[in-house]
ChimeraX commands (.cxc) that place a marker at each C-alpha (Angstrom):
marker #1 position 0.00,0.00,0.00 radius 0.5
marker #1 position 1.23,3.57,-0.77 radius 0.5
marker #1 position 2.38,5.90,1.98 radius 0.5
marker #1 position -0.44,7.58,3.88 radius 0.5
marker #1 position -1.54,11.07,2.93 radius 0.5
marker #1 position -1.07,13.95,5.36 radius 0.5
marker #1 position -4.80,14.47,5.89 radius 0.5
marker #1 position -8.10,12.84,4.99 radius 0.5
marker #1 position -11.43,14.67,5.33 radius 0.5
marker #1 position -14.43,12.38,5.83 radius 0.5
marker #1 position -17.71,13.98,4.74 radius 0.5
marker #1 position -21.18,13.50,3.28 radius 0.5
marker #1 position -22.28,17.00,2.24 radius 0.5
marker #1 position -19.92,18.37,-0.46 radius 0.5
marker #1 position -21.27,21.93,-0.41 radius 0.5
marker #1 position -20.51,22.29,3.30 radius 0.5
marker #1 position -16.89,21.29,2.71 radius 0.5
marker #1 position -15.99,23.62,-0.18 radius 0.5
marker #1 position -14.77,26.49,2.06 radius 0.5
marker #1 position -12.59,24.09,4.07 radius 0.5
marker #1 position -11.13,22.47,0.94 radius 0.5
marker #1 position -10.35,25.94,-0.44 radius 0.5
marker #1 position -8.61,26.93,2.80 radius 0.5
marker #1 position -6.51,23.75,2.76 radius 0.5
marker #1 position -5.53,24.39,-0.86 radius 0.5
marker #1 position -4.56,28.00,-0.09 radius 0.5
marker #1 position -2.22,26.74,2.60 radius 0.5
marker #1 position -0.92,23.98,0.30 radius 0.5
marker #1 position -1.86,21.27,2.78 radius 0.5
marker #1 position -2.09,17.95,0.88 radius 0.5
marker #1 position -5.32,16.12,1.61 radius 0.5
marker #1 position -7.56,13.36,0.35 radius 0.5
marker #1 position -11.28,12.85,0.93 radius 0.5
marker #1 position -13.77,10.08,1.66 radius 0.5
marker #1 position -17.33,10.72,0.49 radius 0.5
marker #1 position -19.54,8.67,2.80 radius 0.5
marker #1 position -22.51,8.54,0.43 radius 0.5
marker #1 position -20.84,5.76,-1.56 radius 0.5
marker #1 position -17.83,4.32,0.24 radius 0.5
marker #1 position -16.10,1.10,1.21 radius 0.5
marker #1 position -13.12,0.31,3.40 radius 0.5
marker #1 position -11.19,-2.79,4.46 radius 0.5
marker #1 position -11.22,-3.37,8.20 radius 0.5
marker #1 position -7.72,-3.50,9.59 radius 0.5
marker #1 position -5.95,-1.96,6.61 radius 0.5
marker #1 position -3.22,0.62,7.35 radius 0.5
marker #1 position -4.59,4.12,7.93 radius 0.5
marker #1 position -5.16,6.24,4.80 radius 0.5
marker #1 position -3.63,9.39,6.32 radius 0.5
marker #1 position -1.60,10.70,9.24 radius 0.5
marker #1 position -4.70,12.61,10.40 radius 0.5
marker #1 position -8.38,11.92,9.66 radius 0.5
marker #1 position -10.86,14.77,10.17 radius 0.5
marker #1 position -14.47,13.65,10.52 radius 0.5
marker #1 position -17.07,16.02,9.05 radius 0.5
marker #1 position -19.95,13.52,8.89 radius 0.5
marker #1 position -23.39,14.81,9.88 radius 0.5
marker #1 position -26.27,12.95,11.56 radius 0.5
marker #1 position -28.66,14.89,9.32 radius 0.5
marker #1 position -27.47,12.85,6.31 radius 0.5
marker #1 position -30.74,10.91,6.42 radius 0.5
marker #1 position -32.82,13.99,5.55 radius 0.5
marker #1 position -30.84,14.18,2.31 radius 0.5
marker #1 position -31.48,10.52,1.47 radius 0.5
marker #1 position -28.05,9.40,2.71 radius 0.5
marker #1 position -29.10,7.32,5.71 radius 0.5
marker #1 position -26.36,4.72,5.14 radius 0.5
marker #1 position -23.61,7.33,5.43 radius 0.5
marker #1 position -24.01,7.52,9.22 radius 0.5
marker #1 position -23.38,3.88,10.23 radius 0.5
marker #1 position -20.49,3.65,7.77 radius 0.5
marker #1 position -18.93,6.80,9.24 radius 0.5
marker #1 position -19.15,5.43,12.77 radius 0.5
marker #1 position -17.71,2.04,11.79 radius 0.5
marker #1 position -14.90,3.71,9.84 radius 0.5
marker #1 position -13.93,6.01,12.70 radius 0.5
marker #1 position -13.97,3.20,15.23 radius 0.5
marker #1 position -11.84,1.04,12.95 radius 0.5
marker #1 position -9.26,3.80,12.49 radius 0.5
marker #1 position -9.08,4.63,16.18 radius 0.5
marker #1 position -8.44,1.01,16.97 radius 0.5
marker #1 position -5.29,1.25,14.84 radius 0.5
marker #1 position -4.02,4.30,16.70 radius 0.5
marker #1 position -4.72,6.77,13.90 radius 0.5
marker #1 position -5.11,10.41,14.95 radius 0.5
marker #1 position -8.84,10.98,14.34 radius 0.5
marker #1 position -10.34,14.42,14.97 radius 0.5
marker #1 position -14.03,14.63,15.87 radius 0.5
marker #1 position -13.73,10.89,16.32 radius 0.5
marker #1 position -16.10,8.06,17.12 radius 0.5
marker #1 position -16.95,9.18,20.67 radius 0.5
marker #1 position -17.85,12.69,19.54 radius 0.5
marker #1 position -19.81,11.43,16.54 radius 0.5
marker #1 position -21.72,8.83,18.59 radius 0.5
marker #1 position -22.68,11.55,21.04 radius 0.5
marker #1 position -24.04,13.71,18.22 radius 0.5
marker #1 position -26.22,10.79,17.11 radius 0.5
marker #1 position -28.01,10.69,20.47 radius 0.5
marker #1 position -29.84,13.68,21.91 radius 0.5
marker #1 position -30.61,11.76,25.08 radius 0.5
marker #1 position -26.94,11.00,25.62 radius 0.5
marker #1 position -26.20,14.70,25.13 radius 0.5
marker #1 position -28.84,15.67,27.69 radius 0.5
marker #1 position -27.56,13.15,30.23 radius 0.5
marker #1 position -23.96,14.34,29.80 radius 0.5
marker #1 position -24.87,18.02,30.15 radius 0.5
marker #1 position -26.88,17.27,33.29 radius 0.5
marker #1 position -23.95,15.33,34.78 radius 0.5
marker #1 position -21.79,18.41,34.27 radius 0.5
marker #1 position -24.21,20.33,36.48 radius 0.5
marker #1 position -25.50,22.50,33.64 radius 0.5
marker #1 position -29.18,23.16,32.96 radius 0.5
marker #1 position -30.62,21.22,30.04 radius 0.5
marker #1 position -34.22,20.41,29.02 radius 0.5
marker #1 position -35.75,17.32,30.60 radius 0.5
marker #1 position -35.91,14.66,27.87 radius 0.5
marker #1 position -37.77,11.37,27.54 radius 0.5
marker #1 position -36.62,8.78,24.99 radius 0.5
marker #1 position -39.25,6.31,23.80 radius 0.5
marker #1 position -40.07,3.76,21.12 radius 0.5
marker #1 position -43.74,3.10,21.87 radius 0.5
marker #1 position -46.66,5.52,22.27 radius 0.5
marker #1 position -48.31,3.59,25.10 radius 0.5
marker #1 position -45.02,3.35,26.99 radius 0.5
marker #1 position -44.62,7.11,26.64 radius 0.5
marker #1 position -48.11,7.69,28.05 radius 0.5
marker #1 position -47.29,5.57,31.09 radius 0.5
marker #1 position -43.97,7.38,31.61 radius 0.5
marker #1 position -45.64,10.77,31.36 radius 0.5
marker #1 position -48.07,9.67,34.05 radius 0.5
marker #1 position -45.12,9.19,36.37 radius 0.5
marker #1 position -43.73,12.67,35.72 radius 0.5
marker #1 position -44.67,15.01,38.54 radius 0.5
marker #1 position -44.08,18.34,36.83 radius 0.5
marker #1 position -44.40,17.64,33.11 radius 0.5
marker #1 position -46.02,20.50,31.22 radius 0.5
marker #1 position -47.17,21.18,27.67 radius 0.5
marker #1 position -46.31,22.26,25.02 radius 0.5
marker #1 position -43.28,20.07,24.46 radius 0.5
marker #1 position -40.94,19.33,21.58 radius 0.5
marker #1 position -41.06,16.11,19.59 radius 0.5
marker #1 position -37.63,15.32,18.15 radius 0.5
marker #1 position -35.81,12.44,16.48 radius 0.5
marker #1 position -33.22,10.89,18.77 radius 0.5
marker #1 position -30.71,11.16,15.91 radius 0.5
marker #1 position -31.05,14.82,15.11 radius 0.5
marker #1 position -29.14,17.12,12.82 radius 0.5
marker #1 position -29.89,20.58,11.40 radius 0.5
marker #1 position -33.12,20.85,13.36 radius 0.5
marker #1 position -34.81,18.31,11.12 radius 0.5
marker #1 position -38.27,16.97,11.98 radius 0.5
marker #1 position -38.71,18.88,15.23 radius 0.5
marker #1 position -42.34,19.65,16.07 radius 0.5
marker #1 position -43.98,21.50,18.96 radius 0.5
marker #1 position -46.95,19.56,20.34 radius 0.5
marker #1 position -49.54,20.77,22.80 radius 0.5
marker #1 position -50.68,17.49,24.35 radius 0.5
marker #1 position -50.13,13.75,24.37 radius 0.5
marker #1 position -53.19,13.28,22.15 radius 0.5
marker #1 position -51.80,15.73,19.58 radius 0.5
marker #1 position -48.45,13.95,19.65 radius 0.5
marker #1 position -50.07,10.54,19.22 radius 0.5
marker #1 position -52.20,11.71,16.31 radius 0.5
marker #1 position -49.14,13.17,14.58 radius 0.5
marker #1 position -47.02,10.03,15.01 radius 0.5
marker #1 position -49.79,7.68,13.91 radius 0.5
marker #1 position -50.48,9.80,10.83 radius 0.5
marker #1 position -46.79,10.14,9.95 radius 0.5
marker #1 position -44.99,6.83,10.55 radius 0.5
marker #1 position -41.90,8.20,8.77 radius 0.5
marker #1 position -41.13,10.21,11.92 radius 0.5
marker #1 position -39.58,7.01,13.35 radius 0.5
marker #1 position -36.77,7.28,10.81 radius 0.5
marker #1 position -33.88,6.79,10.89 radius 0.5
marker #1 position -33.43,4.71,14.07 radius 0.5
marker #1 position -36.89,3.97,15.52 radius 0.5
marker #1 position -36.34,6.15,18.59 radius 0.5
marker #1 position -38.04,9.47,19.42 radius 0.5
marker #1 position -37.53,12.14,22.04 radius 0.5
marker #1 position -40.07,14.23,23.94 radius 0.5
marker #1 position -38.33,17.26,25.35 radius 0.5
marker #1 position -39.30,20.04,27.72 radius 0.5
marker #1 position -40.14,23.23,25.86 radius 0.5
marker #1 position -38.21,26.10,27.43 radius 0.5
marker #1 position -39.85,29.48,26.97 radius 0.5
marker #1 position -37.50,32.24,25.85 radius 0.5
marker #1 position -37.50,35.62,24.11 radius 0.5
marker #1 position -37.77,34.77,20.41 radius 0.5
marker #1 position -36.56,38.23,19.43 radius 0.5
marker #1 position -33.24,37.45,21.16 radius 0.5
marker #1 position -33.19,33.93,19.74 radius 0.5
marker #1 position -30.59,31.42,20.82 radius 0.5
marker #1 position -26.80,31.52,21.08 radius 0.5
marker #1 position -24.44,29.24,19.19 radius 0.5
marker #1 position -20.81,29.11,20.27 radius 0.5
marker #1 position -18.26,27.63,17.88 radius 0.5
marker #1 position -15.24,25.86,19.38 radius 0.5
marker #1 position -11.91,24.92,17.82 radius 0.5
marker #1 position -9.44,22.79,19.74 radius 0.5
marker #1 position -11.37,23.29,22.97 radius 0.5
marker #1 position -11.41,27.09,22.78 radius 0.5
marker #1 position -14.10,29.53,21.67 radius 0.5
marker #1 position -13.72,30.58,18.05 radius 0.5
marker #1 position -16.72,32.94,17.99 radius 0.5
marker #1 position -20.30,33.20,19.18 radius 0.5
marker #1 position -23.43,34.34,17.40 radius 0.5
marker #1 position -27.06,34.97,18.13 radius 0.5
marker #1 position -29.52,33.11,15.91 radius 0.5
marker #1 position -33.07,34.42,15.48 radius 0.5
marker #1 position -35.10,31.67,13.84 radius 0.5
marker #1 position -38.64,33.15,13.57 radius 0.5
marker #1 position -40.14,29.79,14.48 radius 0.5
marker #1 position -37.76,27.61,12.51 radius 0.5
marker #1 position -35.88,24.76,14.14 radius 0.5
marker #1 position -33.36,24.51,11.29 radius 0.5
marker #1 position -30.47,26.43,12.82 radius 0.5
marker #1 position -27.76,25.03,10.56 radius 0.5
marker #1 position -25.19,27.86,10.35 radius 0.5
marker #1 position -23.98,26.90,6.87 radius 0.5
marker #1 position -24.54,29.63,4.30 radius 0.5
marker #1 position -25.58,26.83,1.96 radius 0.5
marker #1 position -28.59,26.08,4.15 radius 0.5
marker #1 position -29.18,29.64,5.34 radius 0.5
marker #1 position -27.63,31.82,2.61 radius 0.5
marker #1 position -26.61,35.42,3.25 radius 0.5
marker #1 position -28.22,36.16,-0.11 radius 0.5
marker #1 position -31.97,35.85,0.53 radius 0.5
marker #1 position -32.41,34.83,-3.10 radius 0.5
marker #1 position -30.02,31.91,-2.70 radius 0.5
marker #1 position -31.15,28.30,-2.87 radius 0.5
marker #1 position -30.74,26.05,0.17 radius 0.5
marker #1 position -29.33,22.59,-0.51 radius 0.5
marker #1 position -30.92,20.87,2.49 radius 0.5
marker #1 position -34.64,20.53,1.93 radius 0.5
marker #1 position -35.81,21.12,5.51 radius 0.5
marker #1 position -39.35,22.52,5.62 radius 0.5
marker #1 position -39.62,26.17,6.63 radius 0.5
marker #1 position -41.97,27.09,9.48 radius 0.5
marker #1 position -41.88,30.86,9.06 radius 0.5
marker #1 position -41.90,33.43,6.31 radius 0.5
marker #1 position -38.73,35.21,7.46 radius 0.5
marker #1 position -35.29,33.65,6.97 radius 0.5
marker #1 position -33.13,32.66,9.92 radius 0.5
marker #1 position -30.99,35.61,11.03 radius 0.5
marker #1 position -27.42,35.39,12.34 radius 0.5
marker #1 position -25.67,38.11,14.35 radius 0.5
marker #1 position -22.16,38.32,15.85 radius 0.5
marker #1 position -22.24,38.04,19.65 radius 0.5
marker #1 position -18.92,39.32,21.00 radius 0.5
marker #1 position -20.30,39.93,24.50 radius 0.5
marker #1 position -21.13,36.26,25.17 radius 0.5
marker #1 position -20.96,35.72,28.98 radius 0.5
marker #1 position -17.79,34.13,30.33 radius 0.5
marker #1 position -19.84,31.56,32.27 radius 0.5
marker #1 position -21.49,30.40,29.03 radius 0.5
marker #1 position -18.09,30.08,27.32 radius 0.5
marker #1 position -16.75,28.02,30.24 radius 0.5
marker #1 position -19.86,25.83,30.17 radius 0.5
marker #1 position -19.31,25.18,26.47 radius 0.5
marker #1 position -15.65,24.34,27.11 radius 0.5
marker #1 position -16.70,21.74,29.67 radius 0.5
marker #1 position -19.18,20.20,27.23 radius 0.5
marker #1 position -16.76,19.90,24.30 radius 0.5
marker #1 position -14.09,18.46,26.61 radius 0.5
marker #1 position -16.50,15.85,28.03 radius 0.5
marker #1 position -17.76,15.01,24.53 radius 0.5
marker #1 position -14.32,14.65,22.95 radius 0.5
marker #1 position -15.25,17.27,20.32 radius 0.5
marker #1 position -12.38,18.95,18.47 radius 0.5
marker #1 position -14.40,21.27,16.22 radius 0.5
marker #1 position -18.05,21.84,17.06 radius 0.5
marker #1 position -20.89,24.07,18.12 radius 0.5
marker #1 position -22.77,24.35,21.41 radius 0.5
marker #1 position -26.22,25.95,21.51 radius 0.5
marker #1 position -27.99,27.51,24.48 radius 0.5
marker #1 position -30.80,29.90,25.24 radius 0.5
marker #1 position -31.83,32.12,28.10 radius 0.5
marker #1 position -35.22,31.15,29.46 radius 0.5
marker #1 position -37.86,33.65,30.50 radius 0.5
marker #1 position -36.96,32.60,34.07 radius 0.5
marker #1 position -33.38,33.80,33.55 radius 0.5
marker #1 position -31.84,30.32,33.27 radius 0.5
marker #1 position -29.07,29.52,30.79 radius 0.5
marker #1 position -30.20,26.26,29.16 radius 0.5
marker #1 position -27.76,24.21,27.05 radius 0.5
marker #1 position -29.74,22.07,24.63 radius 0.5
marker #1 position -27.67,21.00,21.60 radius 0.5
marker #1 position -24.19,19.61,20.97 radius 0.5
marker #1 position -22.79,19.57,17.43 radius 0.5
marker #1 position -19.66,17.66,16.45 radius 0.5
marker #1 position -19.84,18.91,12.88 radius 0.5
marker #1 position -19.49,22.67,12.78 radius 0.5
marker #1 position -20.54,24.37,9.54 radius 0.5
marker #1 position -18.87,27.69,10.17 radius 0.5
marker #1 position -20.36,30.94,8.94 radius 0.5
marker #1 position -17.71,33.21,7.37 radius 0.5
marker #1 position -19.89,36.34,7.40 radius 0.5
marker #1 position -20.07,36.17,11.20 radius 0.5
marker #1 position -16.39,35.35,11.74 radius 0.5
marker #1 position -15.37,38.25,9.49 radius 0.5
marker #1 position -16.94,40.56,12.07 radius 0.5
marker #1 position -14.28,39.28,14.46 radius 0.5
marker #1 position -11.55,39.79,11.85 radius 0.5
marker #1 position -10.74,36.33,10.51 radius 0.5
marker #1 position -11.74,33.56,8.13 radius 0.5
marker #1 position -12.93,30.60,10.26 radius 0.5
marker #1 position -11.89,28.02,7.70 radius 0.5
marker #1 position -8.34,29.39,7.61 radius 0.5
marker #1 position -8.26,28.94,11.39 radius 0.5
marker #1 position -9.41,25.33,11.01 radius 0.5
marker #1 position -6.86,24.68,8.23 radius 0.5
marker #1 position -4.05,26.05,10.40 radius 0.5
marker #1 position -5.19,23.89,13.29 radius 0.5
marker #1 position -5.34,20.79,11.06 radius 0.5
marker #1 position -1.84,21.58,9.77 radius 0.5
marker #1 position -0.57,21.53,13.36 radius 0.5
marker #1 position -2.11,18.12,13.95 radius 0.5
marker #1 position -0.55,16.78,10.76 radius 0.5
marker #1 position 2.84,18.00,11.94 radius 0.5
marker #1 position 2.38,16.36,15.34 radius 0.5
marker #1 position 1.27,13.08,13.76 radius 0.5
marker #1 position 4.30,13.02,11.44 radius 0.5
marker #1 position 6.67,13.68,14.34 radius 0.5
marker #1 position 4.99,10.98,16.39 radius 0.5
marker #1 position 5.41,8.43,13.62 radius 0.5
marker #1 position 9.11,9.21,13.32 radius 0.5
marker #1 position 9.76,8.72,17.04 radius 0.5
marker link #1:1,2 radius 0.2
marker link #1:2,3 radius 0.2
marker link #1:3,4 radius 0.2
marker link #1:4,5 radius 0.2
marker link #1:5,6 radius 0.2
marker link #1:6,7 radius 0.2
marker link #1:7,8 radius 0.2
marker link #1:8,9 radius 0.2
marker link #1:9,10 radius 0.2
marker link #1:10,11 radius 0.2
marker link #1:11,12 radius 0.2
marker link #1:12,13 radius 0.2
marker link #1:13,14 radius 0.2
marker link #1:14,15 radius 0.2
marker link #1:15,16 radius 0.2
marker link #1:16,17 radius 0.2
marker link #1:17,18 radius 0.2
marker link #1:18,19 radius 0.2
marker link #1:19,20 radius 0.2
marker link #1:20,21 radius 0.2
marker link #1:21,22 radius 0.2
marker link #1:22,23 radius 0.2
marker link #1:23,24 radius 0.2
marker link #1:24,25 radius 0.2
marker link #1:25,26 radius 0.2
marker link #1:26,27 radius 0.2
marker link #1:27,28 radius 0.2
marker link #1:28,29 radius 0.2
marker link #1:29,30 radius 0.2
marker link #1:30,31 radius 0.2
marker link #1:31,32 radius 0.2
marker link #1:32,33 radius 0.2
marker link #1:33,34 radius 0.2
marker link #1:34,35 radius 0.2
marker link #1:35,36 radius 0.2
marker link #1:36,37 radius 0.2
marker link #1:37,38 radius 0.2
marker link #1:38,39 radius 0.2
marker link #1:39,40 radius 0.2
marker link #1:40,41 radius 0.2
marker link #1:41,42 radius 0.2
marker link #1:42,43 radius 0.2
marker link #1:43,44 radius 0.2
marker link #1:44,45 radius 0.2
marker link #1:45,46 radius 0.2
marker link #1:46,47 radius 0.2
marker link #1:47,48 radius 0.2
marker link #1:48,49 radius 0.2
marker link #1:49,50 radius 0.2
marker link #1:50,51 radius 0.2
marker link #1:51,52 radius 0.2
marker link #1:52,53 radius 0.2
marker link #1:53,54 radius 0.2
marker link #1:54,55 radius 0.2
marker link #1:55,56 radius 0.2
marker link #1:56,57 radius 0.2
marker link #1:57,58 radius 0.2
marker link #1:58,59 radius 0.2
marker link #1:59,60 radius 0.2
marker link #1:60,61 radius 0.2
marker link #1:61,62 radius 0.2
marker link #1:62,63 radius 0.2
marker link #1:63,64 radius 0.2
marker link #1:64,65 radius 0.2
marker link #1:65,66 radius 0.2
marker link #1:66,67 radius 0.2
marker link #1:67,68 radius 0.2
marker link #1:68,69 radius 0.2
marker link #1:69,70 radius 0.2
marker link #1:70,71 radius 0.2
marker link #1:71,72 radius 0.2
marker link #1:72,73 radius 0.2
marker link #1:73,74 radius 0.2
marker link #1:74,75 radius 0.2
marker link #1:75,76 radius 0.2
marker link #1:76,77 radius 0.2
marker link #1:77,78 radius 0.2
marker link #1:78,79 radius 0.2
marker link #1:79,80 radius 0.2
marker link #1:80,81 radius 0.2
marker link #1:81,82 radius 0.2
marker link #1:82,83 radius 0.2
marker link #1:83,84 radius 0.2
marker link #1:84,85 radius 0.2
marker link #1:85,86 radius 0.2
marker link #1:86,87 radius 0.2
marker link #1:87,88 radius 0.2
marker link #1:88,89 radius 0.2
marker link #1:89,90 radius 0.2
marker link #1:90,91 radius 0.2
marker link #1:91,92 radius 0.2
marker link #1:92,93 radius 0.2
marker link #1:93,94 radius 0.2
marker link #1:94,95 radius 0.2
marker link #1:95,96 radius 0.2
marker link #1:96,97 radius 0.2
marker link #1:97,98 radius 0.2
marker link #1:98,99 radius 0.2
marker link #1:99,100 radius 0.2
marker link #1:100,101 radius 0.2
marker link #1:101,102 radius 0.2
marker link #1:102,103 radius 0.2
marker link #1:103,104 radius 0.2
marker link #1:104,105 radius 0.2
marker link #1:105,106 radius 0.2
marker link #1:106,107 radius 0.2
marker link #1:107,108 radius 0.2
marker link #1:108,109 radius 0.2
marker link #1:109,110 radius 0.2
marker link #1:110,111 radius 0.2
marker link #1:111,112 radius 0.2
marker link #1:112,113 radius 0.2
marker link #1:113,114 radius 0.2
marker link #1:114,115 radius 0.2
marker link #1:115,116 radius 0.2
marker link #1:116,117 radius 0.2
marker link #1:117,118 radius 0.2
marker link #1:118,119 radius 0.2
marker link #1:119,120 radius 0.2
marker link #1:120,121 radius 0.2
marker link #1:121,122 radius 0.2
marker link #1:122,123 radius 0.2
marker link #1:123,124 radius 0.2
marker link #1:124,125 radius 0.2
marker link #1:125,126 radius 0.2
marker link #1:126,127 radius 0.2
marker link #1:127,128 radius 0.2
marker link #1:128,129 radius 0.2
marker link #1:129,130 radius 0.2
marker link #1:130,131 radius 0.2
marker link #1:131,132 radius 0.2
marker link #1:132,133 radius 0.2
marker link #1:133,134 radius 0.2
marker link #1:134,135 radius 0.2
marker link #1:135,136 radius 0.2
marker link #1:136,137 radius 0.2
marker link #1:137,138 radius 0.2
marker link #1:138,139 radius 0.2
marker link #1:139,140 radius 0.2
marker link #1:140,141 radius 0.2
marker link #1:141,142 radius 0.2
marker link #1:142,143 radius 0.2
marker link #1:143,144 radius 0.2
marker link #1:144,145 radius 0.2
marker link #1:145,146 radius 0.2
marker link #1:146,147 radius 0.2
marker link #1:147,148 radius 0.2
marker link #1:148,149 radius 0.2
marker link #1:149,150 radius 0.2
marker link #1:150,151 radius 0.2
marker link #1:151,152 radius 0.2
marker link #1:152,153 radius 0.2
marker link #1:153,154 radius 0.2
marker link #1:154,155 radius 0.2
marker link #1:155,156 radius 0.2
marker link #1:156,157 radius 0.2
marker link #1:157,158 radius 0.2
marker link #1:158,159 radius 0.2
marker link #1:159,160 radius 0.2
marker link #1:160,161 radius 0.2
marker link #1:161,162 radius 0.2
marker link #1:162,163 radius 0.2
marker link #1:163,164 radius 0.2
marker link #1:164,165 radius 0.2
marker link #1:165,166 radius 0.2
marker link #1:166,167 radius 0.2
marker link #1:167,168 radius 0.2
marker link #1:168,169 radius 0.2
marker link #1:169,170 radius 0.2
marker link #1:170,171 radius 0.2
marker link #1:171,172 radius 0.2
marker link #1:172,173 radius 0.2
marker link #1:173,174 radius 0.2
marker link #1:174,175 radius 0.2
marker link #1:175,176 radius 0.2
marker link #1:176,177 radius 0.2
marker link #1:177,178 radius 0.2
marker link #1:178,179 radius 0.2
marker link #1:179,180 radius 0.2
marker link #1:180,181 radius 0.2
marker link #1:181,182 radius 0.2
marker link #1:182,183 radius 0.2
marker link #1:183,184 radius 0.2
marker link #1:184,185 radius 0.2
marker link #1:185,186 radius 0.2
marker link #1:186,187 radius 0.2
marker link #1:187,188 radius 0.2
marker link #1:188,189 radius 0.2
marker link #1:189,190 radius 0.2
marker link #1:190,191 radius 0.2
marker link #1:191,192 radius 0.2
marker link #1:192,193 radius 0.2
marker link #1:193,194 radius 0.2
marker link #1:194,195 radius 0.2
marker link #1:195,196 radius 0.2
marker link #1:196,197 radius 0.2
marker link #1:197,198 radius 0.2
marker link #1:198,199 radius 0.2
marker link #1:199,200 radius 0.2
marker link #1:200,201 radius 0.2
marker link #1:201,202 radius 0.2
marker link #1:202,203 radius 0.2
marker link #1:203,204 radius 0.2
marker link #1:204,205 radius 0.2
marker link #1:205,206 radius 0.2
marker link #1:206,207 radius 0.2
marker link #1:207,208 radius 0.2
marker link #1:208,209 radius 0.2
marker link #1:209,210 radius 0.2
marker link #1:210,211 radius 0.2
marker link #1:211,212 radius 0.2
marker link #1:212,213 radius 0.2
marker link #1:213,214 radius 0.2
marker link #1:214,215 radius 0.2
marker link #1:215,216 radius 0.2
marker link #1:216,217 radius 0.2
marker link #1:217,218 radius 0.2
marker link #1:218,219 radius 0.2
marker link #1:219,220 radius 0.2
marker link #1:220,221 radius 0.2
marker link #1:221,222 radius 0.2
marker link #1:222,223 radius 0.2
marker link #1:223,224 radius 0.2
marker link #1:224,225 radius 0.2
marker link #1:225,226 radius 0.2
marker link #1:226,227 radius 0.2
marker link #1:227,228 radius 0.2
marker link #1:228,229 radius 0.2
marker link #1:229,230 radius 0.2
marker link #1:230,231 radius 0.2
marker link #1:231,232 radius 0.2
marker link #1:232,233 radius 0.2
marker link #1:233,234 radius 0.2
marker link #1:234,235 radius 0.2
marker link #1:235,236 radius 0.2
marker link #1:236,237 radius 0.2
marker link #1:237,238 radius 0.2
marker link #1:238,239 radius 0.2
marker link #1:239,240 radius 0.2
marker link #1:240,241 radius 0.2
marker link #1:241,242 radius 0.2
marker link #1:242,243 radius 0.2
marker link #1:243,244 radius 0.2
marker link #1:244,245 radius 0.2
marker link #1:245,246 radius 0.2
marker link #1:246,247 radius 0.2
marker link #1:247,248 radius 0.2
marker link #1:248,249 radius 0.2
marker link #1:249,250 radius 0.2
marker link #1:250,251 radius 0.2
marker link #1:251,252 radius 0.2
marker link #1:252,253 radius 0.2
marker link #1:253,254 radius 0.2
marker link #1:254,255 radius 0.2
marker link #1:255,256 radius 0.2
marker link #1:256,257 radius 0.2
marker link #1:257,258 radius 0.2
marker link #1:258,259 radius 0.2
marker link #1:259,260 radius 0.2
marker link #1:260,261 radius 0.2
marker link #1:261,262 radius 0.2
marker link #1:262,263 radius 0.2
marker link #1:263,264 radius 0.2
marker link #1:264,265 radius 0.2
marker link #1:265,266 radius 0.2
marker link #1:266,267 radius 0.2
marker link #1:267,268 radius 0.2
marker link #1:268,269 radius 0.2
marker link #1:269,270 radius 0.2
marker link #1:270,271 radius 0.2
marker link #1:271,272 radius 0.2
marker link #1:272,273 radius 0.2
marker link #1:273,274 radius 0.2
marker link #1:274,275 radius 0.2
marker link #1:275,276 radius 0.2
marker link #1:276,277 radius 0.2
marker link #1:277,278 radius 0.2
marker link #1:278,279 radius 0.2
marker link #1:279,280 radius 0.2
marker link #1:280,281 radius 0.2
marker link #1:281,282 radius 0.2
marker link #1:282,283 radius 0.2
marker link #1:283,284 radius 0.2
marker link #1:284,285 radius 0.2
marker link #1:285,286 radius 0.2
marker link #1:286,287 radius 0.2
marker link #1:287,288 radius 0.2
marker link #1:288,289 radius 0.2
marker link #1:289,290 radius 0.2
marker link #1:290,291 radius 0.2
marker link #1:291,292 radius 0.2
marker link #1:292,293 radius 0.2
marker link #1:293,294 radius 0.2
marker link #1:294,295 radius 0.2
marker link #1:295,296 radius 0.2
marker link #1:296,297 radius 0.2
marker link #1:297,298 radius 0.2
marker link #1:298,299 radius 0.2
marker link #1:299,300 radius 0.2
marker link #1:300,301 radius 0.2
marker link #1:301,302 radius 0.2
marker link #1:302,303 radius 0.2
marker link #1:303,304 radius 0.2
marker link #1:304,305 radius 0.2
marker link #1:305,306 radius 0.2
marker link #1:306,307 radius 0.2
marker link #1:307,308 radius 0.2
marker link #1:308,309 radius 0.2
marker link #1:309,310 radius 0.2
marker link #1:310,311 radius 0.2
marker link #1:311,312 radius 0.2
marker link #1:312,313 radius 0.2
marker link #1:313,314 radius 0.2
marker link #1:314,315 radius 0.2
marker link #1:315,316 radius 0.2
marker link #1:316,317 radius 0.2
marker link #1:317,318 radius 0.2
marker link #1:318,319 radius 0.2
marker link #1:319,320 radius 0.2
marker link #1:320,321 radius 0.2
marker link #1:321,322 radius 0.2
marker link #1:322,323 radius 0.2
marker link #1:323,324 radius 0.2
marker link #1:324,325 radius 0.2
marker link #1:325,326 radius 0.2
marker link #1:326,327 radius 0.2
view
């Protein structure tokens, strides 16, 4: 087998990766790619690169690429077993595939997160709700394997939820597990906050005003700066106004530290943490993303290109991996 490449980028959504590929090319960092939509690998073969950077997304199933996710997880686990330096590896990716695991981890860190019930049967959910002392409606119905806010629905009662699920059996896709989550009231004009992390440190933060949408994907492909642009991901809109993104330089230090604790516990190298401030004044962390689709227009407000920062960071890991192999 030929010598390994410096870097391999593992991905499923080509449009999301174009800015990263361009940044790598500008810095003359040699790299190869693995497109997970149609891929095969031999278990136990030597690693394909000194460093493998995982950019797989759990939302692949909403684009018809449901088989990309299990292949990505198997591939990452196989590589890590060989000692390959894998960034955003199997542990981080597995966490992103499970909203209940995210909620449990955030709660263990002592941070506020919405109460979440995982279930695979409507009658079992009804029984469990009967045991909840303080459950209130409305609540959010979500897929356990989320991604880009896909298929989230606010429901006002158990009967409404049941009617929706029975009328739309496709909601069980892709893994047959659903989540009922506490709905946290907040000021919709302020929106939510997304903090982007690189190598465990805050890269930038932004406020996101969704106007009722749950698709908060920060990629300009999905939410283009040009309002006439076409989104690649066909996630249904729930409002007439587009999602709005604003730089948030004054993000509270306590929120930044909370995000640092989450990415460290999750094993996330590059990712986004989302939180909101409830009408009760609570900071509520509710989403962990191990695939960060950075938004250049926001980062430019802070004076840099986010993909150049990622490319520089990847270059450092390649250098470390080469040195480690020579020792």
